[in-house]
C-alpha positions in Angstrom: -250.9 -194.6 94.6 -249.0 -192.1 92.7 -252.3 -191.2 90.6 -254.4 -190.3 93.3 -251.3 -187.7 95.0 -252.4 -185.1 93.0 -255.9 -185.6 94.4 -255.2 -184.7 98.3 -252.4 -182.4 97.3 -253.6 -180.3 94.9 -252.9 -176.5 96.4 -255.2 -175.1 98.7 -258.9 -175.4 98.2 -261.0 -171.8 98.9 -262.5 -173.8 101.9 -258.7 -174.3 102.8 -257.7 -170.9 102.5 -261.1 -169.6 104.2 -260.7 -172.1 107.4 -257.0 -171.3 107.7 -257.8 -167.0 107.5 -260.3 -167.9 110.6 -257.9 -170.6 112.5 -254.5 -168.6 112.4 -255.4 -165.6 114.3 -258.4 -167.5 116.2 -254.9 -170.1 117.4 -253.2 -166.1 118.0 -255.6 -164.7 119.7 -256.3 -167.6 122.3 -252.0 -168.2 123.0 -252.1 -163.7 123.7 -255.5 -164.7 126.4 -253.6 -166.9 128.1 -250.2 -164.7 128.0 -252.2 -162.2 129.2 -254.0 -164.2 131.9 -251.0 -166.0 133.3 -249.2 -162.2 133.5 -252.0 -160.8 135.3 -251.8 -163.7 137.9 -248.2 -163.2 138.4 -247.7 -159.9 138.6 -251.0 -158.3 139.5 -250.6 -160.8 142.5 -254.7 -161.7 141.0 -256.3 -158.7 142.2 -257.0 -157.9 137.8 -257.2 -161.6 136.9 -259.2 -162.5 133.8 -261.7 -164.4 135.4 -263.0 -165.6 131.3 -259.8 -166.5 130.3 -260.3 -170.2 130.9 -263.9 -170.6 129.6 -262.2 -168.5 125.7 -259.6 -170.2 125.7 -261.1 -173.6 126.5 -263.9 -172.9 123.8 -261.6 -171.6 121.4 -259.7 -175.0 121.3 -262.7 -176.9 120.9 -263.4 -174.8 117.4 -259.5 -174.7 116.9 -260.0 -178.4 116.6 -263.0 -178.9 114.2 -261.8 -175.8 111.9 -258.5 -177.8 111.6 -259.7 -181.4 110.9 -261.8 -180.6 107.7 -258.3 -178.8 106.3 -256.2 -181.9 107.5 -258.6 -184.1 105.6 -258.3 -182.0 102.4 -254.7 -182.3 102.6 -254.9 -186.1 103.6 -252.6 -185.5 106.9 -254.5 -187.5 109.5 -253.8 -190.4 110.4 -253.5 -193.8 108.6 -252.6 -197.2 108.3 -251.5 -198.2 104.6 -248.8 -200.8 105.2 -251.1 -203.6 103.5 -252.8 -201.6 101.1 -249.8 -200.6 99.5 -249.2 -204.4 98.8 -252.7 -204.0 96.8 -252.9 -203.6 92.8 -253.5 -199.8 92.2 -257.5 -200.5 91.2 -257.9 -202.5 94.1 -256.0 -199.3 96.2 -258.4 -197.1 94.9 -261.9 -199.2 95.3 -260.7 -199.8 99.2 -259.6 -196.0 99.1 -263.6 -195.3 98.2 -264.4 -197.8 100.8 -263.1 -196.1 103.6 -264.0 -192.9 102.3 -267.8 -194.2 102.5 -267.1 -194.9 106.1 -265.8 -191.9 107.4 -268.8 -189.8 105.4 -270.9 -192.5 106.9 -269.2 -191.4 111.0 -269.0 -187.8 109.9 -272.2 -188.3 109.1 -274.1 -189.5 112.4 -271.1 -187.1 114.2 -272.8 -184.1 112.2 -276.6 -185.5 113.1 -275.6 -186.1 116.7 -273.3 -182.7 116.8 -277.2 -180.7 116.0 -279.1 -183.0 118.7 -276.5 -182.0 120.7 -276.6 -177.9 119.5 -280.4 -177.8 120.2 -280.6 -179.3 123.7 -277.7 -177.1 124.8 -279.6 -173.9 123.4 -280.9 -173.0 126.6 -277.9 -174.1 129.1 -274.6 -171.1 129.3 -271.8 -170.3 130.3 -270.5 -170.2 133.8 -268.3 -167.1 133.4 -268.9 -166.0 130.2 -272.8 -166.3 130.0 -273.1 -167.4 126.5 -275.0 -170.2 125.2 -273.6 -173.3 125.0 -275.1 -174.0 121.9 -272.2 -171.9 120.2 -269.6 -174.5 121.2 -271.4 -177.5 120.8 -272.1 -176.1 116.8 -268.6 -176.6 116.7 -269.5 -180.2 116.3 -271.6 -180.3 113.3 -270.1 -177.7 111.0 -266.9 -179.2 111.7 -268.2 -182.7 110.8 -270.6 -181.6 108.2 -267.6 -180.1 106.6 -265.6 -183.2 106.4 -268.3 -185.2 105.2 -268.5 -182.7 102.0 -265.0 -182.7 101.7 -265.0 -187.0 101.7 -267.6 -186.8 99.3 -266.0 -184.7 97.1 -262.3 -186.9 97.6 -264.9 -189.7 96.6 -265.9 -188.5 93.7 -262.5 -187.4 92.3 -261.1 -191.3 92.9 -264.4 -192.9 91.1 -263.4 -190.9 88.2 -259.6 -191.8 88.2 -260.9 -195.5 88.9 -263.9 -194.9 85.8 -261.2 -193.3 83.8 -258.3 -195.7 84.6 -261.3 -198.8 83.6 -262.4 -197.2 80.4 -258.6 -196.9 78.5 -257.8 -200.0 76.6 
């Protein structure tokens, strides 16, 4: 699989950089809100509690997950079991990897569609403390899954090019 390592670990893509510029401040902001909320509850006796902090943190972490998932897919850092794949010939490894990518694309496509339906259904429903439409939270699912789909499609095309070039060589 040495030939394929350059595909997933080819450095930072522009999409990856943009997502990291969103994820890092989001994570720091969520930690800061949680810290301030705990300090206010503890030191101020609950008189100045941030009643909305729990919702912001919960919804922020949902968005954080769906923004980090495409980065992990791009880097190839997701959990895999490749004990048996490593024993296969390189050509078969590439074919199997393309098949797995197609399955990932199928699942990501289904999640994108179903997530969009959930977003539409929850357009009118509002959160209890912040009173924002829950569609903003649910939109993280189709957004993240669409990115996963696109990244996996891109990586699959790269694999097909590598596989095609190895077949053409005498």
